[in-house]
Backbone and ligand atoms as CSV (ligand in chain L), in Angstrom:
chain,resi,resn,atom,element,x,y,z
A,1,MET,N,N,297.649,170.948,116.381
A,1,MET,CA,C,298.558,171.400,115.322
A,1,MET,C,C,298.931,170.215,114.432
A,2,SER,N,N,298.956,170.444,113.130
A,2,SER,CA,C,299.264,169.343,112.199
A,2,SER,C,C,300.729,168.937,112.326
A,3,ARG,N,N,301.011,167.698,111.920
A,3,ARG,CA,C,302.401,167.234,111.967
A,3,ARG,C,C,303.284,168.081,111.042
A,4,ALA,N,N,302.763,168.422,109.861
A,4,ALA,CA,C,303.558,169.236,108.929
A,4,ALA,C,C,303.937,170.565,109.575
A,5,ARG,N,N,302.998,171.159,110.319
A,5,ARG,CA,C,303.286,172.453,110.954
A,5,ARG,C,C,304.304,172.278,112.078
A,6,THR,N,N,304.163,171.211,112.853
A,6,THR,CA,C,305.140,170.944,113.912
A,6,THR,C,C,306.538,170.793,113.307
A,7,LEU,N,N,306.651,170.033,112.228
A,7,LEU,CA,C,307.959,169.845,111.581
A,7,LEU,C,C,308.495,171.180,111.060
A,8,LEU,N,N,307.611,171.989,110.512
A,8,LEU,CA,C,308.015,173.303,109.995
A,8,LEU,C,C,308.596,174.168,111.111
A,9,LEU,N,N,307.918,174.199,112.246
A,9,LEU,CA,C,308.403,175.016,113.364
A,9,LEU,C,C,309.753,174.518,113.869
A,10,TRP,N,N,309.915,173.197,113.928
A,10,TRP,CA,C,311.198,172.639,114.372
A,10,TRP,C,C,312.303,172.928,113.360
A,11,ALA,N,N,311.965,172.873,112.086
A,11,ALA,CA,C,312.971,173.178,111.054
A,11,ALA,C,C,313.434,174.627,111.203
A,12,ALA,N,N,312.495,175.538,111.466
A,12,ALA,CA,C,312.861,176.951,111.638
A,12,ALA,C,C,313.642,177.151,112.940
A,13,ALA,N,N,313.225,176.456,113.996
A,13,ALA,CA,C,313.885,176.630,115.294
A,13,ALA,C,C,315.343,176.179,115.244
A,14,THR,N,N,315.664,175.250,114.361
A,14,THR,CA,C,317.037,174.736,114.267
A,14,THR,C,C,317.791,175.374,113.096
A,15,ASP,N,N,317.279,176.484,112.589
A,15,ASP,CA,C,317.916,177.228,111.484
A,15,ASP,C,C,318.275,178.609,112.028
A,16,ARG,N,N,319.567,178.915,112.064
A,16,ARG,CA,C,319.966,180.157,112.749
A,16,ARG,C,C,319.634,181.428,111.976
A,17,THR,N,N,319.095,181.328,110.766
A,17,THR,CA,C,318.598,182.552,110.130
A,17,THR,C,C,317.249,182.962,110.728
A,18,PHE,N,N,316.608,182.070,111.507
A,18,PHE,CA,C,315.284,182.385,112.057
A,18,PHE,C,C,315.394,182.946,113.463
A,19,ALA,N,N,314.832,184.152,113.640
A,19,ALA,CA,C,314.857,184.830,114.937
A,19,ALA,C,C,313.430,184.947,115.464
A,20,LEU,N,N,313.326,184.925,116.788
A,20,LEU,CA,C,312.029,185.090,117.440
A,20,LEU,C,C,311.690,186.573,117.503
A,21,VAL,N,N,310.486,186.910,117.030
A,21,VAL,CA,C,310.037,188.297,116.968
A,21,VAL,C,C,308.649,188.376,117.595
A,22,GLY,N,N,308.375,189.444,118.341
A,22,GLY,CA,C,307.028,189.670,118.871
A,22,GLY,C,C,306.774,188.993,120.198
A,23,GLN,N,N,305.560,189.211,120.712
A,23,GLN,CA,C,305.140,188.715,122.027
A,23,GLN,C,C,303.931,187.801,121.872
A,24,ARG,N,N,303.765,186.870,122.838
A,24,ARG,CA,C,302.558,186.064,122.835
A,24,ARG,C,C,301.337,186.977,122.816
A,25,PRO,N,N,300.273,186.653,122.130
A,25,PRO,CA,C,300.070,185.438,121.327
A,25,PRO,C,C,300.388,185.676,119.847
A,26,ASP,N,N,301.345,186.530,119.583
A,26,ASP,CA,C,301.640,186.869,118.192
A,26,ASP,C,C,303.133,186.728,117.898
A,27,ARG,N,N,303.748,185.707,118.486
A,27,ARG,CA,C,305.173,185.503,118.230
A,27,ARG,C,C,305.373,184.918,116.845
A,28,ARG,N,N,306.487,185.309,116.236
A,28,ARG,CA,C,306.836,184.788,114.909
A,28,ARG,C,C,308.286,184.374,114.883
A,29,LEU,N,N,308.562,183.418,114.022
A,29,LEU,CA,C,309.953,183.110,113.683
A,29,LEU,C,C,310.187,183.690,112.300
A,30,GLU,N,N,311.156,184.582,112.192
A,30,GLU,CA,C,311.437,185.223,110.912
A,30,GLU,C,C,312.832,184.850,110.449
A,31,GLY,N,N,312.915,184.368,109.214
A,31,GLY,CA,C,314.203,183.943,108.673
A,31,GLY,C,C,314.135,183.852,107.168
A,32,LYS,N,N,314.974,182.995,106.598
A,32,LYS,CA,C,315.137,182.990,105.147
A,32,LYS,C,C,314.879,181.634,104.517
A,33,CYS,N,N,314.230,181.671,103.360
A,33,CYS,CA,C,314.034,180.473,102.539
A,33,CYS,C,C,315.399,179.844,102.249
A,34,ILE,N,N,315.474,178.521,102.345
A,34,ILE,CA,C,316.757,177.842,102.131
A,34,ILE,C,C,317.220,177.920,100.675
A,35,PHE,N,N,316.292,178.137,99.764
A,35,PHE,CA,C,316.673,178.233,98.342
A,35,PHE,C,C,316.990,179.671,97.953
A,36,CYS,N,N,315.971,180.553,98.063
A,36,CYS,CA,C,316.077,181.879,97.445
A,36,CYS,C,C,316.362,182.965,98.468
A,37,ARG,N,N,316.391,182.598,99.751
A,37,ARG,CA,C,316.708,183.528,100.841
A,37,ARG,C,C,315.670,184.636,101.015
A,38,ARG,N,N,314.516,184.475,100.392
A,38,ARG,CA,C,313.425,185.414,100.640
A,38,ARG,C,C,313.060,185.366,102.120
A,39,ARG,N,N,312.670,186.527,102.670
A,39,ARG,CA,C,312.306,186.556,104.081
A,39,ARG,C,C,310.968,185.857,104.295
A,40,LEU,N,N,310.914,185.034,105.339
A,40,LEU,CA,C,309.703,184.275,105.659
A,40,LEU,C,C,309.376,184.487,107.125
A,41,ALA,N,N,308.079,184.509,107.438
A,41,ALA,CA,C,307.642,184.612,108.830
A,41,ALA,C,C,306.678,183.476,109.121
A,42,LEU,N,N,306.880,182.801,110.257
A,42,LEU,CA,C,305.978,181.729,110.687
A,42,LEU,C,C,305.347,182.130,112.010
A,43,ALA,N,N,304.033,182.031,112.104
A,43,ALA,CA,C,303.362,182.278,113.381
A,43,ALA,C,C,303.666,181.121,114.328
A,44,LEU,N,N,304.042,181.456,115.573
A,44,LEU,CA,C,304.381,180.413,116.544
A,44,LEU,C,C,303.184,179.995,117.386
A,45,ASP,N,N,302.269,180.901,117.627
A,45,ASP,CA,C,301.212,180.655,118.609
A,45,ASP,C,C,299.879,180.274,117.985
A,46,ARG,N,N,299.834,180.131,116.680
A,46,ARG,CA,C,298.574,179.764,116.040
A,46,ARG,C,C,298.885,179.110,114.695
A,47,ASP,N,N,297.901,178.402,114.160
A,47,ASP,CA,C,298.028,177.856,112.810
A,47,ASP,C,C,297.823,178.976,111.804
A,48,GLU,N,N,298.313,178.779,110.607
A,48,GLU,CA,C,298.091,179.754,109.541
A,48,GLU,C,C,297.329,179.068,108.417
A,49,ARG,N,N,296.364,179.771,107.870
A,49,ARG,CA,C,295.551,179.134,106.824
A,49,ARG,C,C,296.289,179.035,105.503
A,50,HIS,N,N,297.043,180.069,105.188
A,50,HIS,CA,C,297.760,180.076,103.903
A,50,HIS,C,C,299.221,180.427,104.134
A,51,PRO,N,N,299.958,179.532,104.767
A,51,PRO,CA,C,301.340,179.867,105.106
A,51,PRO,C,C,302.198,180.007,103.850
A,52,THR,N,N,303.114,180.991,103.860
A,52,THR,CA,C,304.053,181.118,102.742
A,52,THR,C,C,305.281,180.247,102.985
A,53,ALA,N,N,305.517,179.922,104.265
A,53,ALA,CA,C,306.658,179.071,104.594
A,53,ALA,C,C,306.203,177.615,104.614
A,54,THR,N,N,306.976,176.734,104.000
A,54,THR,CA,C,306.631,175.317,103.973
A,54,THR,C,C,307.824,174.491,104.435
A,55,VAL,N,N,307.551,173.264,104.871
A,55,VAL,CA,C,308.641,172.382,105.266
A,55,VAL,C,C,309.147,171.643,104.025
A,56,GLU,N,N,310.451,171.762,103.828
A,56,GLU,CA,C,311.113,171.168,102.672
A,56,GLU,C,C,311.862,169.916,103.133
A,57,HIS,N,N,311.600,168.778,102.457
A,57,HIS,CA,C,312.401,167.581,102.704
A,57,HIS,C,C,313.576,167.622,101.724
A,58,ILE,N,N,314.766,167.760,102.248
A,58,ILE,CA,C,315.943,167.925,101.387
A,58,ILE,C,C,316.093,166.696,100.493
A,59,LEU,N,N,316.167,165.499,101.073
A,59,LEU,CA,C,315.986,164.280,100.279
A,59,LEU,C,C,314.488,163.988,100.325
A,60,PRO,N,N,313.808,164.063,99.174
A,60,PRO,CA,C,312.343,163.942,99.177
A,60,PRO,C,C,311.866,162.625,99.794
A,61,ARG,N,N,310.716,162.679,100.405
A,61,ARG,CA,C,310.135,161.461,100.978
A,61,ARG,C,C,309.963,160.386,99.919
A,62,ALA,N,N,309.628,160.817,98.690
A,62,ALA,CA,C,309.429,159.858,97.600
A,62,ALA,C,C,310.713,159.070,97.311
A,63,HIS,N,N,311.852,159.608,97.737
A,63,HIS,CA,C,313.125,158.923,97.506
A,63,HIS,C,C,313.766,158.484,98.815
A,64,GLY,N,N,312.944,158.235,99.813
A,64,GLY,CA,C,313.443,157.666,101.065
A,64,GLY,C,C,313.829,158.689,102.112
A,65,GLY,N,N,313.598,159.977,101.837
A,65,GLY,CA,C,313.922,161.000,102.831
A,65,GLY,C,C,313.013,160.889,104.043
A,66,THR,N,N,313.564,161.156,105.230
A,66,THR,CA,C,312.804,161.024,106.470
A,66,THR,C,C,312.466,162.403,107.037
A,67,ASP,N,N,311.752,162.374,108.176
A,67,ASP,CA,C,311.417,163.590,108.904
A,67,ASP,C,C,312.502,163.960,109.916
A,68,ALA,N,N,313.691,163.352,109.828
A,68,ALA,CA,C,314.790,163.756,110.727
A,68,ALA,C,C,315.062,165.241,110.497
A,69,LEU,N,N,315.340,165.961,111.582
A,69,LEU,CA,C,315.497,167.418,111.460
A,69,LEU,C,C,316.584,167.805,110.473
A,70,GLU,N,N,317.622,166.986,110.372
A,70,GLU,CA,C,318.707,167.300,109.429
A,70,GLU,C,C,318.219,167.245,107.983
A,71,ASN,N,N,317.124,166.523,107.761
A,71,ASN,CA,C,316.591,166.422,106.395
A,71,ASN,C,C,315.514,167.471,106.108
A,72,LEU,N,N,315.225,168.298,107.101
A,72,LEU,CA,C,314.157,169.298,106.935
A,72,LEU,C,C,314.731,170.695,106.842
A,73,ALA,N,N,314.081,171.534,106.057
A,73,ALA,CA,C,314.463,172.939,105.959
A,73,ALA,C,C,313.186,173.732,105.725
A,74,VAL,N,N,313.306,175.054,105.825
A,74,VAL,CA,C,312.164,175.926,105.567
A,74,VAL,C,C,312.346,176.555,104.191
A,75,ALA,N,N,311.346,176.404,103.365
A,75,ALA,CA,C,311.385,176.980,102.021
A,75,ALA,C,C,310.080,177.699,101.751
A,76,CYS,N,N,310.130,178.706,100.901
A,76,CYS,CA,C,308.879,179.345,100.518
A,76,CYS,C,C,308.105,178.367,99.624
A,77,ARG,N,N,306.818,178.587,99.556
A,77,ARG,CA,C,305.950,177.652,98.835
A,77,ARG,C,C,306.391,177.501,97.375
A,78,ARG,N,N,306.767,178.621,96.773
A,78,ARG,CA,C,307.127,178.600,95.356
A,78,ARG,C,C,308.383,177.751,95.125
A,79,CYS,N,N,309.408,177.951,95.941
A,79,CYS,CA,C,310.650,177.183,95.765
A,79,CYS,C,C,310.413,175.699,96.028
A,80,ASN,N,N,309.681,175.396,97.080
A,80,ASN,CA,C,309.451,174.000,97.447
A,80,ASN,C,C,308.698,173.273,96.335
A,81,GLY,N,N,307.641,173.902,95.840
A,81,GLY,CA,C,306.866,173.288,94.774
A,81,GLY,C,C,307.677,173.125,93.498
A,82,GLY,N,N,308.475,174.148,93.183
A,82,GLY,CA,C,309.289,174.094,91.974
A,82,GLY,C,C,310.320,172.995,92.032
A,83,LYS,N,N,310.956,172.832,93.184
A,83,LYS,CA,C,311.966,171.781,93.337
A,83,LYS,C,C,311.330,170.413,93.155
A,84,GLY,N,N,310.157,170.213,93.782
A,84,GLY,CA,C,309.483,168.920,93.665
A,84,GLY,C,C,309.165,168.580,92.223
A,85,LYS,N,N,308.637,169.567,91.525
A,85,LYS,CA,C,308.239,169.327,90.145
A,85,LYS,C,C,309.438,169.002,89.261
A,86,ARG,N,N,310.531,169.750,89.480
A,86,ARG,CA,C,311.707,169.581,88.617
A,86,ARG,C,C,312.485,168.320,88.962
A,87,LEU,N,N,312.602,168.035,90.262
A,87,LEU,CA,C,313.606,167.050,90.669
A,87,LEU,C,C,313.054,165.702,91.097
A,88,ASP,N,N,311.828,165.667,91.641
A,88,ASP,CA,C,311.334,164.378,92.124
A,88,ASP,C,C,311.307,163.319,91.025
A,89,PRO,N,N,310.925,163.672,89.784
A,89,PRO,CA,C,310.936,162.640,88.737
A,89,PRO,C,C,312.357,162.169,88.397
A,90,ALA,N,N,313.364,163.016,88.631
A,90,ALA,CA,C,314.739,162.628,88.298
A,90,ALA,C,C,315.256,161.595,89.304
A,91,GLY,N,N,315.344,161.994,90.565
A,91,GLY,CA,C,315.744,161.052,91.600
A,91,GLY,C,C,317.246,160.905,91.741
A,92,PRO,N,N,317.666,160.179,92.809
A,92,PRO,CA,C,319.085,160.004,93.095
A,92,PRO,C,C,319.806,159.382,91.903
A,93,GLY,N,N,321.043,159.835,91.662
A,93,GLY,CA,C,321.808,159.362,90.517
A,93,GLY,C,C,321.729,160.332,89.360
A,94,HIS,N,N,320.659,161.120,89.318
A,94,HIS,CA,C,320.562,162.166,88.297
A,94,HIS,C,C,321.434,163.338,88.749
A,95,PRO,N,N,322.303,163.838,87.854
A,95,PRO,CA,C,323.269,164.857,88.294
A,95,PRO,C,C,322.627,166.112,88.882
A,96,THR,N,N,321.552,166.593,88.296
A,96,THR,CA,C,320.926,167.805,88.828
A,96,THR,C,C,320.328,167.524,90.201
A,97,PHE,N,N,319.637,166.413,90.319
A,97,PHE,CA,C,319.044,166.024,91.598
A,97,PHE,C,C,320.128,165.966,92.677
A,98,ASP,N,N,321.206,165.243,92.394
A,98,ASP,CA,C,322.263,165.062,93.393
A,98,ASP,C,C,322.920,166.395,93.757
A,99,ARG,N,N,323.113,167.254,92.771
A,99,ARG,CA,C,323.750,168.545,93.033
A,99,ARG,C,C,322.867,169.411,93.938
A,100,VAL,N,N,321.572,169.456,93.643
A,100,VAL,CA,C,320.666,170.288,94.455
A,100,VAL,C,C,320.582,169.746,95.876
A,101,VAL,N,N,320.465,168.430,96.025
A,101,VAL,CA,C,320.367,167.845,97.369
A,101,VAL,C,C,321.648,168.132,98.160
A,102,GLU,N,N,322.795,167.994,97.519
A,102,GLU,CA,C,324.069,168.270,98.208
A,102,GLU,C,C,324.166,169.733,98.621
A,103,ARG,N,N,323.757,170.634,97.724
A,103,ARG,CA,C,323.820,172.064,98.035
A,103,ARG,C,C,322.922,172.393,99.232
A,104,LEU,N,N,321.718,171.801,99.236
A,104,LEU,CA,C,320.790,172.069,100.337
A,104,LEU,C,C,321.315,171.479,101.649
A,105,ARG,N,N,321.923,170.293,101.577
A,105,ARG,CA,C,322.483,169.701,102.800
A,105,ARG,C,C,323.566,170.595,103.378
A,106,ALA,N,N,324.425,171.115,102.494
A,106,ALA,CA,C,325.518,171.984,102.950
A,106,ALA,C,C,324.948,173.260,103.571
A,107,GLU,N,N,323.955,173.845,102.947
A,107,GLU,CA,C,323.354,175.072,103.475
A,107,GLU,C,C,322.677,174.799,104.815
A,108,ARG,N,N,322.010,173.654,104.922
A,108,ARG,CA,C,321.339,173.304,106.185
A,108,ARG,C,C,322.363,173.119,107.300
A,109,ARG,N,N,323.482,172.464,106.986
A,109,ARG,CA,C,324.528,172.289,108.004
A,109,ARG,C,C,325.077,173.641,108.443
A,110,LYS,N,N,325.265,174.536,107.495
A,110,LYS,CA,C,325.802,175.854,107.798
A,110,LYS,C,C,324.853,176.626,108.721
A,111,ARG,N,N,323.558,176.437,108.516
A,111,ARG,CA,C,322.569,177.190,109.299
A,111,ARG,C,C,322.199,176.519,110.612
A,112,TRP,N,N,322.652,175.288,110.837
A,112,TRP,CA,C,322.166,174.502,111.971
A,112,TRP,C,C,322.448,175.161,113.312
A,113,ARG,N,N,321.493,175.071,114.226
A,113,ARG,CA,C,321.712,175.415,115.628
A,113,ARG,C,C,320.802,174.523,116.453
A,114,GLU,N,N,321.133,174.382,117.736
A,114,GLU,CA,C,320.219,173.705,118.645
A,114,GLU,C,C,319.006,174.617,118.833
A,115,PRO,N,N,317.807,174.034,118.981
A,115,PRO,CA,C,316.626,174.895,119.110
A,115,PRO,C,C,316.654,175.678,120.423
A,116,PRO,N,N,316.346,176.979,120.380
A,116,PRO,CA,C,316.262,177.768,121.621
A,116,PRO,C,C,315.223,177.152,122.566
A,117,GLU,N,N,315.488,177.230,123.868
A,117,GLU,CA,C,314.617,176.536,124.816
A,117,GLU,C,C,313.354,177.315,125.153
A,118,ASN,N,N,313.312,178.590,124.793
A,118,ASN,CA,C,312.170,179.409,125.212
A,118,ASN,C,C,311.013,179.380,124.223
A,119,LEU,N,N,311.055,178.514,123.237
A,119,LEU,CA,C,310.016,178.544,122.201
A,119,LEU,C,C,308.781,177.722,122.543
A,120,ASP,N,N,308.905,176.766,123.461
A,120,ASP,CA,C,307.779,175.885,123.800
A,120,ASP,C,C,307.185,175.238,122.548
A,121,LEU,N,N,308.025,174.623,121.757
A,121,LEU,CA,C,307.537,173.981,120.539
A,121,LEU,C,C,306.722,172.748,120.874
A,122,PRO,N,N,305.728,172.425,120.036
A,122,PRO,CA,C,305.004,171.170,120.232
A,122,PRO,C,C,305.972,169.989,120.118
A,123,ALA,N,N,305.690,168.928,120.865
A,123,ALA,CA,C,306.605,167.780,120.885
A,123,ALA,C,C,306.709,167.152,119.495
A,124,LEU,N,N,307.908,166.698,119.179
A,124,LEU,CA,C,308.148,165.964,117.925
A,124,LEU,C,C,307.848,164.493,118.186
A,125,ARG,N,N,306.998,163.919,117.357
A,125,ARG,CA,C,306.727,162.489,117.547
A,125,ARG,C,C,307.029,161.751,116.271
L,1,ZN,ZN,ZN,312.239,180.540,98.141
């Protein structure tokens, strides 16, 4: 499993809008995009070729954001790409950039939970 996919699964597992649905080998985590709240489903037991759910770095990596779980969220592909295009060139100190990052941090804190133990997620390295 790719590192991006592992991070995505951990981001969903620590977001209380995501619930476990289905049985092996077709389990899914279903929850909401951190931006637009569109419903998203992630396959737990296999890779997906064209996933609609992506891992969002709240503070972008280009601006020093890390892979710490608190900095990760689940976003649909459209929202994630749009945010990058609009905000990455602006960067910290730009009012829109700072406002969006703060809003996402607050939403992530609101949704935070410890990951359920029954998911058997791949190890975070
Ligand atoms: Zn979205």
